[in-house]
Structure formats: C-alpha cells, structure tokens
ZAMILO-861238 format. One line per field, with one value per atom (N, C-alpha, C, CB): residue in one letter; x, z, y. Coordinates in steps of 0.02 Angstrom, whole numbers. Each point is the difference from the previous one (the first is absolute). Glycine has a CB too. Layout:
ZAMILO-861238
tidren <- [A;...]
px <- [X;...]
pz <- [Z;...]
py <- [Y;...]
***
This chain:
ZAMILO-861238
tidren <- [M;M;M;M;S;S;S;S;K;K;K;K;L;L;L;L;V;V;V;V;S;S;S;S;I;I;I;I;I;I;I;I;V;V;V;V;V;V;V;V;N;N;N;N;W;W;W;W;N;N;N;N;G;G;G;G;K;K;K;K;H;H;H;H;Y;Y;Y;Y;L;L;L;L;R;R;R;R;A;A;A;A;C;C;C;C;L;L;L;L;S;S;S;S;S;S;S;S;L;L;L;L;Y;Y;Y;Y;K;K;K;K;Q;Q;Q;Q;N;N;N;N;Y;Y;Y;Y;K;K;K;K;N;N;N;N;I;I;I;I;E;E;E;E;V;V;V;V;L;L;L;L;L;L;L;L;V;V;V;V;D;D;D;D;N;N;N;N;A;A;A;A;S;S;S;S;I;I;I;I;D;D;D;D;G;G;G;G;S;S;S;S;V;V;V;V;K;K;K;K;Y;Y;Y;Y;V;V;V;V;K;K;K;K;K;K;K;K;Y;Y;Y;Y;F;F;F;F;P;P;P;P;K;K;K;K;T;T;T;T;K;K;K;K;I;I;I;I;I;I;I;I;I;I;I;I;N;N;N;N;K;K;K;K;K;K;K;K;N;N;N;N;L;L;L;L;G;G;G;G;F;F;F;F;A;A;A;A;E;E;E;E;P;P;P;P;N;N;N;N;N;N;N;N;I;I;I;I;G;G;G;G;Y;Y;Y;Y;D;D;D;D;N;N;N;N;S;S;S;S;K;K;K;K;G;G;G;G;K;K;K;K;Y;Y;Y;Y;I;I;I;I;L;L;L;L;F;F;F;F;L;L;L;L;N;N;N;N;N;N;N;N;D;D;D;D;T;T;T;T;R;R;R;R;V;V;V;V;T;T;T;T;D;D;D;D;N;N;N;N;F;F;F;F;L;L;L;L;T;T;T;T;E;E;E;E;L;L;L;L;I;I;I;I;K;K;K;K;V;V;V;V;L;L;L;L;Q;Q;Q;Q;S;S;S;S;D;D;D;D;K;K;K;K;K;K;K;K;I;I;I;I;G;G;G;G;G;G;G;G;V;V;V;V;Q;Q;Q;Q;S;S;S;S;K;K;K;K;I;I;I;I;L;L;L;L;L;L;L;L;M;M;M;M;D;D;D;D;N;N;N;N;P;P;P;P;K;K;K;K;K;K;K;K;L;L;L;L;D;D;D;D;S;S;S;S;V;V;V;V;G;G;G;G;A;A;A;A;F;F;F;F;L;L;L;L;T;T;T;T;I;I;I;I;T;T;T;T;G;G;G;G;F;F;F;F;L;L;L;L;Y;Y;Y;Y;H;H;H;H;Y;Y;Y;Y;G;G;G;G;I;I;I;I;A;A;A;A;K;K;K;K;K;K;K;K;D;D;D;D;S;S;S;S;P;P;P;P;N;N;N;N;Y;Y;Y;Y;D;D;D;D;K;K;K;K;Q;Q;Q;Q;I;I;I;I;N;N;N;N;I;I;I;I;Y;Y;Y;Y;S;S;S;S;A;A;A;A;K;K;K;K;G;G;G;G;A;A;A;A;C;C;C;C;M;M;M;M;M;M;M;M;F;F;F;F;R;R;R;R;R;R;R;R;E;E;E;E;V;V;V;V;L;L;L;L;T;T;T;T;K;K;K;K;V;V;V;V;K;K;K;K;I;I;I;I;D;D;D;D;G;G;G;G;E;E;E;E;I;I;I;I;F;F;F;F;D;D;D;D;S;S;S;S;R;R;R;R;Y;Y;Y;Y;F;F;F;F;A;A;A;A;Y;Y;Y;Y;F;F;F;F;E;E;E;E;E;E;E;E;T;T;T;T;D;D;D;D;L;L;L;L;C;C;C;C;H;H;H;H;R;R;R;R;V;V;V;V;W;W;W;W;L;L;L;L;A;A;A;A;G;G;G;G;Y;Y;Y;Y;R;R;R;R;I;I;I;I;V;V;V;V;F;F;F;F;A;A;A;A;P;P;P;P;K;K;K;K;S;S;S;S;V;V;V;V;I;I;I;I;Y;Y;Y;Y;H;H;H;H;K;K;K;K;L;L;L;L;G;G;G;G;G;G;G;G;T;T;T;T;S;S;S;S;T;T;T;T;L;L;L;L;I;I;I;I;N;N;N;N;N;N;N;N;A;A;A;A;F;F;F;F;V;V;V;V;Q;Q;Q;Q;Y;Y;Y;Y;H;H;H;H;S;S;S;S;F;F;F;F;K;K;K;K;N;N;N;N;R;R;R;R;I;I;I;I;N;N;N;N;S;S;S;S;Y;Y;Y;Y;L;L;L;L;K;K;K;K;N;N;N;N;F;F;F;F;E;E;E;E;R;R;R;R;V;V;V;V;T;T;T;T;L;L;L;L;L;L;L;L;K;K;K;K;I;I;I;I;L;L;L;L;P;P;P;P;L;L;L;L;H;H;H;H;V;V;V;V;F;F;F;F;L;L;L;L;S;S;S;S;E;E;E;E;V;V;V;V;Y;Y;Y;Y;A;A;A;A;V;V;V;V;L;L;L;L;N;N;N;N;L;L;L;L;L;L;L;L;R;R;R;R;A;A;A;A;N;N;N;N;V;V;V;V;K;K;K;K;L;L;L;L;F;F;F;F;I;I;I;I;A;A;A;A;I;I;I;I;Q;Q;Q;Q;K;K;K;K;A;A;A;A;I;I;I;I;V;V;V;V;W;W;W;W;N;N;N;N;I;I;I;I;K;K;K;K;N;N;N;N;I;I;I;I;N;N;N;N;E;E;E;E;T;T;T;T;L;L;L;L;K;K;K;K;K;K;K;K;R;R;R;R;S;S;S;S;K;K;K;K;I;I;I;I;Q;Q;Q;Q;K;K;K;K;G;G;G;G;V;V;V;V;R;R;R;R;K;K;K;K;I;I;I;I;I;I;I;I;D;D;D;D;K;K;K;K;V;V;V;V;L;L;L;L;L;L;L;L;P;P;P;P;L;L;L;L;I;I;I;I;K;K;K;K;K;K;K;K;R;R;R;R;V;V;V;V;K;K;K;K;L;L;L;L;N;N;N;N;Y;Y;Y;Y;Y;Y;Y;Y;F;F;F;F;H;H;H;H;L;L;L;L;F;F;F;F;S;S;S;S;G;G;G;G;L;L;L;L;E;E;E;E;Y;Y;Y;Y;Y;Y;Y;Y;E;E;E;E;D;D;D;D;D;D;D;D;K;K;K;K;I;I;I;I;N;N;N;N]
px <- [-1694;-21;74;-135;129;89;-52;97;-26;-15;17;-4;-36;19;73;-116;123;64;-11;53;-27;-2;60;-84;88;49;-4;16;42;-8;62;-67;29;57;-1;-5;42;9;39;-15;-39;22;15;-71;123;5;25;39;-86;16;40;-11;-30;39;-53;80;-114;-56;49;-75;133;35;23;26;-44;11;-74;127;-162;-65;-44;-18;33;-20;42;-58;119;28;-18;116;-100;-10;-54;62;-140;-51;-22;-15;30;-26;44;-31;91;24;-28;93;-99;-51;-60;39;-68;-67;-17;-14;75;2;43;-11;51;44;-62;119;-105;-49;-21;64;-50;-31;-43;80;-155;-44;-37;-13;10;-22;42;-32;30;32;-40;102;-93;-27;75;-134;136;42;-24;39;12;-26;68;-84;73;29;6;-51;101;18;16;32;-66;27;30;-95;154;37;-15;103;-174;-7;23;7;-16;42;-42;51;-14;-21;4;79;-66;19;-58;130;-192;-50;14;-22;42;18;-79;134;-164;-69;-47;17;-40;-36;15;-29;84;9;-8;63;-49;0;-72;123;-179;-78;-7;-39;33;-13;35;-12;58;38;-6;113;-111;21;-58;111;-160;-78;-7;-62;104;-6;52;-52;100;48;-45;125;-121;-9;53;-34;-5;71;-22;40;14;13;42;9;-40;46;11;-33;94;31;-9;88;-85;-11;72;-118;171;69;54;-29;78;44;28;37;-53;37;36;-61;97;60;-29;92;-58;-17;-10;53;-35;-34;-44;61;-98;-57;-53;60;-57;-44;-6;24;33;-19;-17;79;-96;-33;-79;116;-119;-71;-31;33;-3;-30;2;34;-1;-13;-43;81;-110;-36;-81;112;-113;-47;-19;30;33;-15;-28;93;-110;-21;17;-83;150;19;35;41;-42;55;71;-77;92;72;12;12;35;-7;58;-51;64;44;9;-19;85;11;71;-67;23;28;15;-87;144;4;-41;121;-150;-18;44;-79;146;26;23;27;-66;13;-41;37;-9;-46;1;29;-85;15;-13;-46;64;-13;-63;113;-115;-78;-19;-2;61;3;27;-2;34;33;-34;51;-122;-19;-30;-29;24;6;53;-50;96;78;14;60;-83;-8;-34;6;-59;-52;28;-85;124;18;53;-31;62;70;-37;95;-139;-32;-28;-26;-23;-21;25;-72;133;47;32;23;-38;33;-36;103;-151;-30;73;-114;167;46;28;44;-67;17;-42;50;-31;-40;-17;56;16;-18;45;-32;6;59;3;-33;90;18;20;44;-93;27;66;-105;124;62;-19;52;-16;-2;54;-43;3;59;-1;-33;73;-12;-30;84;-125;-55;42;-119;158;57;42;7;5;53;-8;48;-88;-43;47;-113;181;44;28;18;-16;21;-44;76;-64;-42;12;17;-77;-21;32;-139;95;14;-37;-4;64;-18;-4;61;-54;5;43;-42;41;52;17;-38;93;39;30;32;-18;21;66;-102;153;68;32;-15;61;21;2;70;-61;21;-84;128;-191;-67;-19;25;35;-31;-31;81;-110;-49;56;-189;180;42;-46;77;-103;-37;23;-28;-5;21;-39;25;24;-19;-11;-30;31;-20;41;-59;11;51;36;38;-49;54;-49;104;-69;-34;-61;124;-147;-49;41;-117;117;23;-24;86;-71;-29;31;-15;60;17;-55;124;-157;-70;-69;40;-27;-70;-18;24;8;-9;-51;130;-177;-25;32;-88;97;55;-40;125;-118;-8;42;-28;-22;34;-4;-22;66;-26;-43;91;-109;-31;-25;81;-153;-28;14;-81;78;-3;-79;129;-138;-68;-37;36;-16;-13;-43;101;-93;-42;-2;24;-70;30;-66;111;-123;-78;15;-63;8;6;-86;116;-95;-62;-49;80;-123;-51;2;-70;67;8;76;-92;134;73;6;38;-77;13;-36;-23;-32;-21;33;-99;138;47;49;-23;53;52;-17;58;-133;-25;42;-140;137;54;-47;139;-183;-41;-59;100;-112;-55;10;-75;161;39;41;10;-34;57;65;-76;71;70;5;13;27;20;-12;94;-158;-21;71;-177;208;48;63;-40;35;46;-3;0;-65;-11;6;68;-4;30;73;-83;101;63;16;34;-11;14;-73;133;-185;-56;-23;-10;33;-6;39;-17;80;56;-20;101;-127;-35;-50;-8;-42;-47;4;-23;82;18;56;-23;51;47;-60;114;-173;-69;-6;-80;72;-16;37;-24;89;42;3;50;-44;-10;-66;71;-117;-67;-5;-76;140;6;-10;-25;14;-22;73;-163;155;39;-14;22;40;-4;30;1;-35;25;-7;-35;82;7;-27;104;-149;-47;37;-128;189;3;-43;63;-109;-48;-49;23;-36;-36;33;-53;31;48;-39;78;-46;-44;68;-116;108;45;-21;23;30;-1;32;-2;-26;32;46;-104;168;42;-9;76;-81;-26;-29;74;-148;-53;-19;-37;12;-18;55;-114;154;57;36;12;-12;57;-44;90;-153;-19;17;-77;101;32;84;-105;119;68;46;-43;101;47;7;68;-67;9;-67;43;-104;-57;-2;-63;73;11;47;-33;104;49;-13;54;-96;-16;-59;15;-63;-45;24;-51;96;54;35;38;-6;60;-69;167;-200;-67;-26;-36;13;-50;47;-70;142;39;28;37;-23;30;-68;103;-163;-78;-10;-71;83;-20;35;-37;110;41;-7;43;-62;-16;-63;52;-103;-57;18;-64;111;-23;51;-63;127;47;-10;94;-49;2;57;-43;59;35;93;-113;119;68;19;15;-61;5;-1;-39;3;-19;81;-140;168;66;58;-34;21;67;-30;20;-63;-14;-16;-45;10;-31;74;-134;175;64;22;20;-8;50;-35;85;-161;-24;-9;-48;32;0;73;-105;158;68;6;62;-88;32;-55;67;-125;-37;30;-82;110;17;74;-49;90;58;-28;64;-113;-30;-21;-49;6;-29;64;-108;168;58;34;17;-11;33;-53;78;-147;-41;21;-106;99;29;48;-27;90;75;-15;67;-124;-11;-58;42;-44;-62;-58;63;-84;-64;-44;58;-53;-38;-61;53;-91;-68;-5;-38;83;-14;38;-2;58;25;-54;110;-146;-38;-71;60;-76;-43;10;-3;53;22;6;64;-43;9;-65;105;-164;-68;-53;25;18;-19;26;-1;48;13;-25;89;-101;-30;-56;70;-102;-83;-1;-42;82;-19;3;18;37;21;-81;139;-150;-60;-59;45;-55;-44;3;-13;63;15;-32;73;-119;-64;-37;-5;-28;-49;31;-45;95;38;-2;70;-44;13;-68;106;-168;-43;-43;22;13;-31;51;-71;124;57;-20;98;-139;-6;-62;71;-112;-59;9;-57;126;23;29;26;24;37;-56;91;-121;-58;-52;23;-49;-77;17;-90;161;5;39;-34;77;69;7;89;-101;5;62;-112;160;66;43;-29;99;64;40;8;31;43;55;-21;56;33;-8;-6;-66;-27;-10;-25;-10;-9;44;-92;152;43;39;-13;32;26;-56;73;-125;-59;0;-87;101;-12;61;-118;181;59;48;-9;38;53;85;-119;156;74;-17;106;-60;10;68;-123;152;66;0;27;47;5;-13;81;-90;3;-69;108;-147;-72;-40;20;23;-18;16;52;-2;28;-62;114;-122;-46;-73;80;-96;-66;-20;23;24;-3;24;21;-3;8;-9;54;-94;-25;13;15;-77;8;9;-66;56;-5;60;-74;138;62;31;8;-58;25;-18;-50;87;-12;-28;102;-160;-41;30;-99;99;13;-61;92;-94;-58;-46;70;-101;-66;-27;-16;28;-57;-62;90]
pz <- [469;19;-2;-74;116;-5;-72;194;-215;-40;6;-52;28;15;-10;-41;85;-3;-3;44;-94;0;14;-64;135;20;-17;69;-110;-23;32;-109;146;33;-29;120;-135;-12;45;-100;106;52;-23;79;-49;-19;72;-144;189;60;35;-38;60;53;44;-85;93;74;44;5;24;41;-11;18;-56;-13;-15;-54;36;-21;63;-108;178;41;15;32;-29;17;-93;125;-149;-83;-14;-48;66;-2;42;-56;125;56;-13;88;-97;-5;-63;64;-125;-39;17;-38;59;26;72;-64;86;47;-28;84;-141;-17;-9;-80;79;-17;-67;72;-116;-81;-9;-51;83;-2;-85;140;-181;-63;-21;-28;39;-41;-3;28;-72;-10;-7;-72;107;1;-32;95;-124;-43;13;-100;142;11;-70;124;-165;-55;17;-58;68;53;-52;109;-107;-55;23;-28;46;12;69;-118;173;45;53;-15;38;40;93;-117;123;68;34;-29;3;29;-4;70;-134;-1;-5;-58;16;-34;50;-118;166;40;59;-49;59;51;-9;31;-85;-37;-15;-72;78;-19;78;-125;168;68;32;3;0;47;-55;76;-140;-57;-37;-20;32;-34;-59;113;-105;-61;-39;59;-53;-52;-66;113;-158;-80;-7;-50;57;-30;-53;91;-129;-80;22;-88;59;7;-53;89;-95;-61;-2;0;-46;7;3;-74;63;17;13;-73;95;27;-64;127;-145;-60;0;-24;91;27;11;-60;37;17;-56;101;-165;-47;-13;-36;14;-19;39;-49;118;53;9;49;-66;18;-70;108;-159;-66;26;-115;122;28;44;-6;60;55;-20;85;-134;-29;-33;6;-60;-49;56;-111;174;35;40;-4;1;43;-39;79;-42;-28;24;-21;66;42;-63;150;-143;-41;12;0;70;13;-1;64;-79;-1;45;-125;207;32;-2;59;-73;10;44;-122;166;75;10;61;-20;6;63;-58;57;80;51;-46;40;63;10;1;5;19;57;-107;149;52;-27;112;-111;-39;79;-159;142;41;-4;-4;51;-16;-40;93;-121;-55;-61;79;-86;-51;-75;89;-75;-70;-22;14;40;0;-29;94;-74;-26;-78;140;-158;-53;-63;80;-60;-27;-11;53;5;-4;-57;121;-126;-54;-76;89;-84;-69;-29;32;30;-31;5;7;9;-7;-80;125;-171;-52;-53;69;-131;-41;-25;-26;20;-37;52;-78;132;30;-5;62;-92;-9;60;-104;126;60;52;-74;135;78;30;40;0;34;82;-125;160;73;26;26;43;25;27;19;-46;43;57;-111;148;78;10;80;-60;34;51;-32;13;66;73;-112;85;74;-2;-1;-14;5;-8;-34;57;-27;-17;73;-31;-23;-63;106;-128;-84;-53;35;-77;-78;-35;-22;1;-46;-75;72;-74;-70;3;-73;11;-10;-72;103;-145;-69;-35;18;-98;-16;-64;39;-76;-45;-52;96;-159;-31;-16;-42;22;9;-65;110;-146;-64;-10;1;48;6;-14;96;-96;13;73;-97;121;74;29;24;29;9;85;-60;65;69;33;-31;84;56;63;-48;41;29;72;-121;198;41;18;-20;0;24;40;-79;141;61;36;-78;71;39;50;-84;145;59;-36;85;-62;-19;14;36;-54;10;-46;46;-24;-47;-70;104;-124;-65;-47;43;16;-52;2;32;-5;29;-81;194;-249;-53;-57;22;-27;-66;-74;65;-78;-69;-53;70;-125;-62;15;-82;64;-18;-66;106;-118;-64;5;-51;97;29;71;-70;90;50;20;-28;97;13;14;51;-69;-1;45;-66;135;71;11;26;-61;20;-59;135;-188;-44;-9;-64;40;-24;-53;121;-174;-65;-7;-56;2;-21;-54;13;-5;-48;-77;98;-117;-61;-22;33;-3;-10;-24;103;-63;8;-90;176;-165;-74;-66;61;-59;-48;-1;14;20;-7;-6;58;-65;2;-75;73;-67;-51;-4;30;-99;0;63;-74;85;59;69;-84;99;43;47;-94;154;45;-8;77;-26;-4;-51;121;-144;-52;40;-68;33;54;-25;2;-50;-9;47;-113;159;68;51;-18;24;78;68;-57;35;62;-23;105;-53;1;-63;67;-59;-46;-42;-2;18;-15;6;25;35;17;-48;117;-121;-31;-65;63;-96;-75;-11;15;24;14;10;38;-1;20;-60;142;-175;-60;-52;25;-37;-57;20;-12;86;40;-27;99;-72;-33;-63;75;-140;-71;-27;-9;80;-41;27;-18;39;22;79;-116;154;61;45;-22;97;44;40;-7;45;55;64;-78;125;54;78;-84;117;49;69;-72;106;53;65;-57;87;68;58;-52;59;40;24;-47;-8;-11;15;-77;139;25;14;49;-59;3;33;-119;132;23;-33;114;-133;-45;27;-90;108;6;-63;77;-77;-49;-30;51;-113;-26;40;-73;92;40;-46;78;-132;-48;-46;-2;-17;-36;41;-52;102;22;14;61;-79;-18;-66;69;-115;-70;5;-62;40;-10;-31;-4;7;-33;-65;101;-127;-81;-29;29;6;-42;-13;46;25;12;-55;108;-110;-72;-59;45;-37;-91;-28;12;38;-6;-21;66;-7;0;-68;134;-154;-40;-92;116;-119;-52;-4;22;25;11;-28;126;-91;-1;-83;141;-173;-82;-24;-23;32;-51;8;18;47;7;-46;108;-104;-44;-74;78;-104;-52;-31;43;2;-6;-7;68;-9;8;-31;102;-122;-17;-75;105;-125;-72;-15;1;-64;-27;20;-78;67;28;82;-108;144;77;11;31;-80;0;-5;-78;25;-8;52;-109;120;67;54;-15;26;74;0;32;-63;-7;-9;-67;19;-10;69;-96;114;62;73;-64;62;53;-15;37;-80;-12;6;-69;49;4;83;-120;158;65;41;-11;-8;17;-5;-29;-26;-23;60;-173;186;36;84;-95;98;72;2;18;-65;-8;2;-77;49;-10;75;-136;174;49;53;-42;42;44;-26;22;-82;-25;29;-100;103;51;82;-76;97;70;-6;69;-112;-7;15;36;-41;-19;-66;62;-81;-54;-21;26;14;-16;-17;79;-26;-29;-81;137;-163;-46;-61;71;-62;-26;-35;86;-12;3;-42;98;-113;-27;-78;114;-136;-60;-53;60;7;-29;-12;42;0;-4;-71;127;-148;-61;-56;53;-47;-49;-6;-11;75;-14;-38;121;-121;-54;-60;65;-75;-62;-40;51;-9;-34;-3;11;24;5;-31;92;-140;-37;-37;6;-47;-37;44;-77;118;41;36;21;2;30;-44;59;-121;-65;-11;-63;69;-3;49;-66;135;39;1;83;-112;5;-51;37;-109;-20;19;-68;113;17;43;-24;70;49;-33;84;-127;-46;-35;-20;-17;-26;23;-38;104;29;53;-38;84;56;18;23;-73;32;-47;41;11;-12;13;21;4;23;-25;92;-125;-37;67;-128;114;49;24;-52;6;3;62;-117;115;59;42;-38;33;78;19;-6;1;30;61;-95;65;77;43;-52;42;48;36;-85;63;46;0;-30;14;1;71;-152;167;53;-3;71;-56;-5;76;-94;86;77;2;24;33;8;-15;80;-98;-31;44;-71;140;41;14;34;-60;-4;-11;-17;-40;-48;63;-152;174;53;70;-50;74;65;-46;100;-156;-33;12;-99;90;-7;72;-135;161;83;66;-55;19;68;-3;69;-72;-16;64;-106;160;62;7;48;-79;12;-47;56;-91;-74;26;-115;106;23;-69;97;-83;-42;-7;36;-115;2;18;-71;94;-11;-55;52;-66;-33;-6;29;-81;2;-46;40]
py <- [1054;-93;-29;-24;-11;-46;-55;-20;-2;-46;-61;75;-125;-84;-31;-15;-22;-30;-49;56;-121;-59;-34;18;-68;-30;-54;56;-102;-60;-37;36;-95;-26;-85;97;-119;-63;-47;48;-105;-43;-83;89;-109;-80;-36;19;-50;-20;48;-106;150;66;15;67;-111;8;41;-130;97;34;78;-116;133;73;48;-45;6;56;38;-86;62;40;50;-78;96;57;51;-73;29;38;23;-65;35;42;32;-50;47;29;72;-119;135;53;45;-59;20;23;43;-90;55;19;47;-112;139;33;77;-125;101;81;48;-44;109;75;-5;84;-117;16;-31;20;-16;-45;-18;45;-5;-19;-67;129;-185;-60;-52;25;-64;-77;-28;10;-71;-53;-62;50;-68;-50;-54;85;-139;-66;-45;6;-24;-63;-50;55;-109;-50;-55;22;-43;-53;-70;79;-102;-62;-20;-14;57;-4;-80;169;-205;-75;32;-118;173;8;41;-4;9;32;72;-95;127;64;30;-11;-12;33;-6;-31;-22;6;45;-98;96;47;70;-77;92;89;7;8;-58;5;6;-79;43;9;68;-133;136;74;66;-81;68;57;25;-53;42;-16;45;-29;85;54;-10;87;-127;-10;-62;25;-5;-13;-60;134;-203;-63;-11;-72;63;-37;-61;114;-177;-64;-22;-32;9;-25;-81;104;-130;-83;-35;0;37;-19;64;-110;86;66;15;-28;94;64;38;3;-10;45;61;-53;108;52;64;-56;36;51;-5;18;-68;-29;9;-69;53;23;68;-92;137;72;25;21;-42;29;-29;-10;-48;-21;46;-108;128;54;64;-62;91;58;1;22;-77;-7;-6;-63;47;2;69;-120;154;54;67;-52;106;54;90;-107;72;92;33;-30;83;40;-14;86;-111;-9;-69;99;-126;-80;-17;-23;-5;-19;-77;104;-126;-74;-8;-32;-18;28;-89;144;-158;-77;-20;-7;-63;-18;-13;-42;56;0;63;-111;174;58;24;14;36;38;75;-81;125;62;38;-16;82;55;43;-4;16;51;57;-27;40;50;-4;49;-110;-16;10;-73;67;-2;78;-141;182;82;23;9;-35;29;-32;-1;-40;-22;42;-93;94;53;60;-47;76;63;14;6;-58;-3;-2;-84;38;-16;57;-109;150;75;44;-17;21;51;23;-48;7;1;-44;25;-20;-28;-50;105;-83;-48;-71;122;-113;-48;-61;80;-131;-69;-45;0;1;-59;17;-103;77;16;-62;122;-99;-63;12;-45;11;28;-11;-14;37;-17;-60;107;-162;-75;-19;-43;15;-1;-75;122;-153;-79;-4;-33;-7;-15;-47;-14;-6;-29;48;-127;185;33;74;-100;135;46;74;-64;56;46;-13;20;-73;-3;2;-60;80;4;-66;132;-132;-68;31;-51;92;36;82;-137;164;79;11;41;-101;5;-24;73;-96;-37;74;-172;148;48;-52;100;-61;-61;6;-23;-11;-4;-8;-46;50;0;-83;127;-176;-63;-38;25;17;-40;0;-77;61;-24;50;-76;61;77;25;-50;108;39;-3;82;-109;-2;44;-111;171;55;1;61;-70;-3;-75;116;-163;-50;-31;-2;-21;-39;68;-131;208;22;24;30;18;34;50;-1;13;57;74;-81;126;54;60;-72;125;62;1;74;-108;1;-38;7;-51;-36;43;-130;202;13;68;-23;10;52;-36;61;-22;-28;0;29;-81;-3;-41;-5;5;-41;-48;80;-127;-70;-33;-15;-50;-18;-51;36;-76;-70;7;-69;76;-6;-77;101;-117;-72;-16;-5;-55;-33;-13;-35;32;10;52;-40;100;42;66;-47;50;54;26;-47;88;31;52;-9;4;28;29;-95;132;42;-49;127;-156;-33;14;6;55;37;-17;98;-101;-14;-87;106;-133;-83;5;-64;84;-15;28;-6;44;24;-47;115;-153;-39;-73;85;-93;-70;-32;30;-106;-28;-62;50;-69;-45;-12;-37;94;15;-21;-12;3;-28;70;-122;142;31;-21;11;-80;-34;-58;28;-46;-51;-67;76;-107;-63;-61;20;2;-54;-8;14;49;0;-39;89;-107;-51;49;-119;155;41;1;-39;84;31;50;-107;176;45;21;-52;37;26;75;-109;129;65;48;-41;1;54;10;-34;-10;-22;73;-164;159;31;81;-113;128;69;25;-25;-15;16;19;-91;68;29;66;-104;114;58;53;-62;59;49;9;-15;-42;19;37;-97;85;47;65;-97;140;48;6;26;-54;24;-34;1;20;-16;-56;103;-143;-36;36;-97;89;45;-29;97;-84;-37;52;-80;54;48;-13;-11;45;4;-3;43;-17;13;-47;89;-132;-59;-61;58;-100;-49;-59;83;-153;-44;-71;66;-115;-41;-76;81;-107;-56;-59;75;-127;-67;-32;-15;34;-2;-67;82;-100;-59;-55;31;-4;-36;-38;75;-70;-63;-25;44;-16;-20;-60;125;-119;-50;-66;95;-91;-63;-49;59;-9;-17;-6;68;-127;-13;50;-105;124;54;-28;40;-78;-46;52;-171;156;17;75;-97;137;42;45;-61;50;16;4;-42;-27;-15;60;-158;176;59;39;-14;32;78;5;-7;-37;18;-16;-62;9;15;64;-103;122;62;75;-70;73;61;13;-23;-50;5;22;-105;66;28;67;-100;132;43;67;-71;56;24;20;-56;-3;-25;43;-113;120;35;81;-99;125;69;33;-8;-17;56;-9;3;53;26;-46;134;-141;-31;-8;32;56;-10;-5;61;-28;-29;-51;65;-125;-91;-8;-38;63;-30;5;22;36;35;-53;166;-179;-12;-70;114;-160;-61;-68;80;-68;-19;-27;84;-19;-14;-13;79;-75;-36;-68;93;-129;-62;-25;14;21;-32;-10;62;-13;3;-47;131;-137;-52;-64;65;-77;-79;2;-17;59;3;-23;105;-64;-28;-76;118;-136;-66;-60;60;-35;-41;-2;35;20;3;-36;109;-115;-43;-71;87;-107;-79;-11;-3;48;-14;-21;104;-60;-38;-45;94;-119;-68;25;-94;148;31;-18;85;-145;-19;22;-73;63;38;79;-87;138;65;-9;77;-106;3;-19;-16;-35;-28;53;-104;131;71;45;-8;28;59;-20;46;-109;-14;-12;-40;15;3;51;-85;152;61;10;36;-16;17;-46;55;-139;-13;-3;-33;44;37;72;-52;86;49;1;42;-99;-22;-18;-54;-4;-10;28;-70;133;34;75;-80;76;66;28;-26;-13;24;30;-82;66;21;81;-148;142;55;55;-72;65;52;15;-47;16;30;52;-89;48;72;57;-70;55;52;49;-79;58;42;51;-70;38;34;43;-79;66;63;57;-78;65;36;56;-111;77;34;51;-91;34;41;21;-64;26;46;52;-78;67;61;70;-113;143;72;52;-29;-14;31;-33;39;-22;-34;-17;74;-134;-26;56;-120;153;54;50;-23;28;35;-10;29;-105;-36;-30;-17;-14;-20;19;-24;95;46;-5;98;-101;16;-81;108;-154;-71;-34;-22;47;-36;34;-23;-26;17;-31;3;32;-42;-19;69;-139;-25;-28;-32;34;-24;-67;77;-99;-78;-49;29;-25;-39;-13;33;9;-17;-49;73;-94;-67;-68;63;-66;-24;-30;93;-31;2;-10;97;-96;1;-79;105;-156;-68;-28;3;33;-18;21;-26;89;57;61;-72;114;64;41;-19;-5;32;34;-77;63;27;46;-94;106;21;97;-146;186;77;21;29;-5;47;69;-61;100;51;53;-48;97;50;-1;62;-59;17;57;-84;140;51;6;52]
***
C-alpha cells in the first residue's frame, strides 16, 4: 500500500497562483495525498477560492502573516503523512513528480530529504535550482541556478541544502531533528530556514539528494516580489549567521563565521557607497539581532550538538562543501546566470 504524503502549501495573497498549483497536485499520478493550505491572513479571496474549487484541501488560517517557517511548522503539526512535502504556492508540478521523489527516498534509508528539479515557469528551458552547497566563505553555491537545463543536471547527487520551493522529507527524520518542538526555526520568518533544516538532517546522519526525474515549474520570486529587497536581505543575512552559530562545531565556526561576517560588511559598505542605505542598515540589523539573541541561540546550539549531531564536521564538510571560482562571488550579487558551473559528480 502506498504511503500517505502530506503536501504543505503556505499562501499569502497568492490566489492567482493557486489554480495552477492545486490543479496540478490533484492531477499528478500519486493519489495517496493530503493537501494542507496554510494561509497567512490573505485578503485576496484565496481561502474562499480554495474552498469552492478545491474542497479536498485542508485549510488552516493564521490570524496574521507569519512568513514561511512558522506556517510550515503549523502545517506539519496538522499533517498525517509518512512523507512531508513542502511546496511553494507559485509552482506547477508534473504528473510523476511525487512518484519520482518517493522512488529516491525509498531507495536508501539514509536519504532523509529530496528536492525536485525546479525549472522556471516563465522559461522552462532554464533551471531555478538544483540545490545548494556550502563554500568556505559561508555564502552558498547555488548549483544550476539560472542555467540552461542540460544532461549535466540530470544526475542524482547529494546536495547540502534543498530549495524550499519543493522538498520532501521522511517524517521520522523530521521528528529526530526537531528543536524545541519545531521543524523550522520560527524566529526565521523566511529565508535560509530550509538550509537550517537540511543542515540538521545531515548532522543526524542522513543525506539530502537532488532527484532530477522529479520535475516542477516555479514562478521565481512569486511571493517574495511582494516584499522589499532590504527586508529580504535582513532575514537572509540574519538567518544564515544564526544557522551557522547553531549547527557548526566550534572549530568550523571559527573558520567560517568571522570571514562570512567580514565579507557581509564589505558587501554592506559597497552598497552604502552606491547610496543603498536601506540594504546597509538591513545587514547591520541582521548582525545586531544575532548579538541580542545569542542566549537563545546558544541554548538551541546545545540541543543540536548534544541531541541531533551524529556526524562530526571533519566527515560532513567534504560532503556538503564545494570550491567555487573567485568570480562566483561577483556573480552571486550581480546575477548567477553567467557563472559557469563545474560538473558535480
């Protein structure tokens, strides 16, 4: 008998995306699913629309916009599936995407999570994401992003972090990596929360895998385009620093975090010189937030290092870290489309 898959879709004023997303979910060929829509107090008629046209969908309504991390926690707490799929509302899935994800998960008990091949909805010949790797600077290497899809991206590989737009996990694994009863750190609101989770999955002795035969389409930045750039950068820098504080061993932390903060400040100053004051302030706020919240972070760190970690960084880092060319960092902040990926085996 097929195992139940719980599909959690967080929505905030995304009614215009929901028809394509939910229609494709209910048409795909793996039928033992439950779909949970967690709505962030939308005012565009999203809930009414789903109730009318997709009555099988379980709807959970938040009283305010809680971002991405906490609504997914709420969805998880209300789910029943053996497998948990986190899916963005601005996606459209293919008929066999779920079947292919399950095949990969069931092929090895040490695979804790999987990510689909994510193509751009507006340009299906290009990739949105194959997944991410860690670099020595603490910034992520986003493999395949904005590249033309090709056989180079058709191989199943381990990745450090799946992209939150479409990633699935075994429930038993998520249970093992919970911290303070949470799958995602609710302090994160949005951005880097999926990487924080994936890091813990690796620490628990499991792998995160890219499943290229599972294909979906993503309206890149569909919801995030509603949020200003300084807001995005604040949460991105804040959460990335915080995640490393919690998850790395002390020696690794001392190697990566000082360099990462230094380069973040360089980036901030460069933006200040370009008169982008809001982004400069956002990065300062991100660092200050981590200083103010260090006590809570250290408590979570202790629980991760003592209760979750089953693998030391000396063994883990070669599996999740990749070298990039120096010009990658220029492209990271100016556009990765023209950065030439090395082939990853």
